[in-house]
C-alpha positions as CSV (number, residue, x, y, z in Angstrom):
1,M,28.9,20.6,-13.7
2,T,27.2,23.8,-14.5
3,D,25.1,26.2,-12.3
4,N,22.1,26.1,-14.8
5,P,19.5,23.9,-13.1
6,L,17.9,22.6,-16.5
7,I,21.4,21.4,-17.7
8,R,22.2,19.8,-14.4
9,V,18.9,17.8,-14.3
10,L,19.9,16.6,-17.8
11,Q,23.4,15.8,-16.9
12,I,22.0,13.8,-13.9
13,A,19.6,11.9,-16.0
14,A,22.5,11.0,-18.4
15,Q,24.3,9.4,-15.5
16,G,21.9,6.6,-15.5
17,R,21.0,6.2,-11.9
18,S,17.4,6.2,-10.8
19,R,16.6,9.1,-8.0
20,S,13.5,9.9,-6.2
21,L,12.1,13.3,-6.3
22,D,13.3,14.1,-2.9
23,E,16.7,12.8,-3.4
24,L,17.1,14.7,-6.7
25,A,16.0,17.9,-5.1
26,R,18.5,17.6,-2.3
27,E,21.3,16.8,-4.7
28,L,20.4,19.8,-6.8
29,R,19.6,21.9,-3.6
30,L,16.3,22.8,-5.2
31,S,12.6,22.7,-3.7
32,E,10.4,19.8,-4.9
33,P,8.1,22.3,-6.5
34,T,10.9,24.0,-8.4
35,L,12.2,20.5,-9.4
36,R,8.9,19.6,-10.6
37,Q,8.6,22.7,-12.7
38,I,11.9,22.0,-14.3
39,L,11.1,18.4,-15.1
40,T,7.8,19.7,-16.7
41,T,9.6,22.3,-18.6
42,L,12.4,19.9,-19.9
43,A,9.5,17.5,-20.9
44,E,7.5,20.1,-22.7
45,R,10.7,21.1,-24.7
46,G,11.3,17.5,-25.4
47,Y,14.5,16.9,-23.5
48,L,12.8,14.5,-21.0
49,Q,10.1,12.1,-21.7
50,P,7.7,10.8,-19.2
51,V,7.3,7.0,-19.2
52,T,3.8,5.8,-18.6
53,S,4.2,3.0,-16.0
54,Q,3.1,2.0,-12.7
55,C,6.3,2.7,-10.7
56,T,6.5,0.6,-7.5
57,G,9.7,2.2,-6.2
58,Q,11.5,-1.1,-6.6
59,C,14.2,0.1,-8.7
60,T,16.5,-3.0,-8.8
61,L,13.6,-4.9,-10.5
62,C,12.9,-2.2,-13.1
63,P,14.1,-2.5,-16.7
64,L,14.4,1.5,-16.6
65,Q,16.7,1.6,-13.5
66,E,19.7,2.8,-15.6
67,R,17.9,5.4,-17.5
68,C,15.2,7.2,-15.1
69,L,14.5,9.9,-12.7
70,V,11.6,8.8,-10.4
71,T,9.5,11.5,-9.0
72,D,6.7,10.1,-6.9
73,T,5.2,7.6,-9.2
74,A,6.2,9.3,-12.5
75,I,9.2,8.1,-14.4
76,W,11.3,10.5,-16.7
77,V,13.9,9.4,-19.0
78,L,16.3,11.4,-21.3
79,S,15.0,11.7,-24.8
80,D,17.2,11.6,-27.8
81,K,17.1,15.5,-28.0
82,G,18.2,15.7,-24.3
83,R,21.2,13.1,-25.0
84,K,22.2,15.5,-28.0
85,V,22.0,18.6,-25.9
86,I,24.3,16.9,-23.1
87,A,26.7,15.7,-25.7
88,Q,27.0,19.2,-27.2
89,W,27.2,20.8,-23.7
90,E,30.1,18.5,-22.6
91,A,31.9,18.9,-25.8
92,H,31.7,22.7,-25.5
93,A,32.6,22.7,-21.7
94,S,35.8,20.7,-22.4
């Protein structure tokens, strides 16, 4: 895994497991405000896309459970652009 926090967030999103903001921040060793800014930046650049939904936090019942990062009540999923970047990054890294 890379030290670049933006790429790390995309790599984690590509793993296909839901995480809360707190859990993701701890895993990445980032503050929650920093992580929120990264998520916003990735969404603004088209690598993540927010899903408009009422997240209940009951991930086992959610059809997006394999593709999302849950932040409070926001859900973020990897966009096609994000998947392409991760594929290119992994091809370059190997």
